[in-house]
C-alpha positions as MATLAB code, in Angstrom:
seq = 'XXXXXXXXXXXXXXXXXXXXXXXXXXXXXXXXXXXXXXXXXXXXXXXXXXXXXXXXXXXXXXXXXXXXXXXXXXXXXXXXXXXXXXXXXXXXXXXXXXXXXXXXXXXXXXXXXXXXXXXXXXXXXXXXXXXXXXXXXXXXXXXXXXX';
ca = [
     -35.987  -25.057   22.070;
     -36.227  -28.196   19.908;
     -39.371  -26.946   18.135;
     -37.471  -23.762   17.209;
     -34.709  -25.839   15.619;
     -37.319  -27.921   13.766;
     -39.022  -24.794   12.468;
     -35.709  -23.382   11.235;
     -34.700  -26.647    9.541;
     -38.116  -27.437    8.060;
     -37.733  -25.360    4.863;
     -34.347  -26.975    4.177;
     -35.643  -30.482    4.747;
     -38.795  -29.946    2.736;
     -36.733  -29.124   -0.346;
     -34.901  -32.471   -0.064;
     -38.031  -34.509   -0.752;
     -40.167  -35.100   -3.804;
     -43.835  -35.978   -3.432;
     -44.528  -38.879   -5.769;
     -48.174  -39.719   -5.078;
     -51.003  -39.615   -2.560;
     -54.036  -41.850   -2.005;
     -57.139  -40.734   -0.163;
     -58.026  -43.031    2.740;
     -60.782  -41.273    4.716;
     -63.394  -38.894    3.363;
     -63.726  -35.612    5.271;
     -66.780  -33.396    4.801;
     -64.765  -30.269    5.558;
     -61.124  -29.869    4.596;
     -58.884  -32.294    2.730;
     -59.311  -36.059    3.116;
     -56.922  -38.165    5.190;
     -54.413  -39.783    2.862;
     -51.297  -41.853    2.465;
     -48.486  -39.810    0.941;
     -45.512  -41.302   -0.934;
     -42.344  -39.187   -0.977;
     -38.848  -39.754   -2.349;
     -35.775  -38.764   -0.368;
     -32.467  -38.855   -2.233;
     -29.456  -39.467    0.000;
     -27.606  -36.124   -0.098;
     -24.138  -37.707    0.309;
     -24.464  -40.953   -1.634;
     -25.410  -40.560   -5.273;
     -27.909  -43.019   -6.725;
     -29.598  -44.040   -3.450;
     -33.241  -43.055   -3.069;
     -35.612  -43.810   -0.207;
     -39.354  -43.949   -0.679;
     -41.392  -43.127    2.405;
     -45.116  -43.748    2.643;
     -46.788  -42.028    5.569;
     -50.205  -41.096    6.894;
     -51.299  -37.489    6.393;
     -54.189  -36.156    8.499;
     -56.831  -34.115    6.698;
     -59.834  -32.174    7.923;
     -59.773  -28.525    8.906;
     -56.781  -28.874   11.253;
     -54.843  -30.913    8.696;
     -55.618  -28.471    5.893;
     -54.308  -25.598    8.005;
     -51.208  -27.543    9.078;
     -52.174  -27.872   12.745;
     -53.019  -31.607   12.867;
     -50.537  -34.153   14.112;
     -50.017  -36.984   11.637;
     -50.085  -40.507   13.109;
     -46.852  -42.478   13.429;
     -47.675  -44.839   10.586;
     -45.105  -45.129    7.850;
     -42.971  -47.461    5.767;
     -39.645  -47.001    3.988;
     -38.005  -48.720    1.021;
     -34.563  -47.626   -0.170;
     -32.959  -48.692   -3.427;
     -29.837  -48.202   -5.490;
     -30.993  -46.435   -8.650;
     -27.532  -46.488  -10.229;
     -23.916  -47.266   -9.330;
     -23.021  -46.451   -5.704;
     -19.678  -45.250   -4.401;
     -19.103  -44.245   -0.798;
     -17.509  -40.836   -0.247;
     -14.402  -40.529    1.932;
     -15.103  -39.821    5.584;
     -18.695  -41.063    5.517;
     -19.947  -41.108    9.132;
     -21.161  -44.445   10.531;
     -24.561  -42.836   11.241;
     -26.096  -39.695    9.752;
     -29.536  -38.127    9.411;
     -30.385  -37.875    5.713;
     -34.061  -36.877    5.609;
     -36.803  -35.118    7.536;
     -40.566  -34.659    7.266;
     -42.747  -32.591    9.545;
     -45.683  -34.464   11.065;
     -47.212  -31.501   12.888;
     -46.693  -27.754   12.964;
     -44.294  -27.768   15.925;
     -44.080  -31.000   17.838;
     -43.590  -34.096   15.700;
     -41.330  -35.159   12.858;
     -40.159  -38.182   10.884;
     -36.393  -38.578   10.509;
     -34.510  -40.853    8.109;
     -31.099  -42.044    9.291;
     -28.394  -43.813    7.307;
     -26.053  -46.304    9.012;
     -23.225  -48.267    7.441;
     -22.512  -51.936    8.182;
     -18.937  -52.321    6.901;
     -18.797  -56.048    7.669;
     -21.781  -56.892    5.440;
     -21.224  -53.959    3.058;
     -24.734  -52.535    3.292;
     -26.304  -49.155    3.926;
     -29.151  -49.277    6.441;
     -31.872  -46.637    6.335;
     -34.196  -46.277    9.333;
     -37.157  -43.922    9.668;
     -38.337  -42.972   13.151;
     -41.024  -40.725   14.541;
     -40.202  -38.189   17.249;
     -42.209  -35.891   19.472;
     -41.067  -32.848   21.416;
     -41.668  -34.456   24.811;
     -42.142  -38.204   24.268;
     -40.425  -40.105   21.494;
     -42.127  -42.905   19.631;
     -41.073  -46.546   19.255;
     -42.511  -46.680   15.721;
     -39.841  -47.277   13.076;
     -39.227  -48.879    9.706;
     -35.989  -50.085    8.099;
     -34.595  -50.718    4.623;
     -31.188  -52.035    3.507;
     -29.254  -51.183    0.327;
     -26.446  -53.638   -0.496;
     -23.271  -52.191   -1.977;
     -22.003  -53.818   -5.168;
     -19.569  -56.629   -4.412;
     -16.382  -56.908   -6.432;
];
C-alpha cells in the first residue's frame, strides 16, 4: 500500500525540487555513470528557506531505466536566503520534501521541526524503505532572526 502512495505523490514531490548540479563518480560502460546529484528544496510553507541535498544516484542500465535503488548516502544544508517569518499555525514537525531513491521501494524525506526555545528550524533528511527503514540521516539548522 505504501508504494502506491509513494507512486501517487512522486510527481507532486518531484516538482518541488530543482536539480542544481551533478558530478560523475563511477564510469559505467553501459548506461549513465553513477553520480552525486545536488538538488534544492524550497520550504513550501516558510518563504526564503532553501535546503540543498546532495545524494548518490546509481547509474548503469538499471539506473538509466529507473529500476536501481540509490544508496542511502546523502547530506543536507539548509539556509535562510532572505528574511524569514513563521506562518500562523506552523506544525512542530512537518514533511517538506521528498525524493525517490528507487522505482517503488525507497525514498528520501526532508522533515522540518521547530525548536521554539532556541528559535531555530531543524531540517532532517532520512532514508526509508518499504519494509525496513534506514538509520541514515543528516541534519541542518536555520536560526531565526533575533530581535
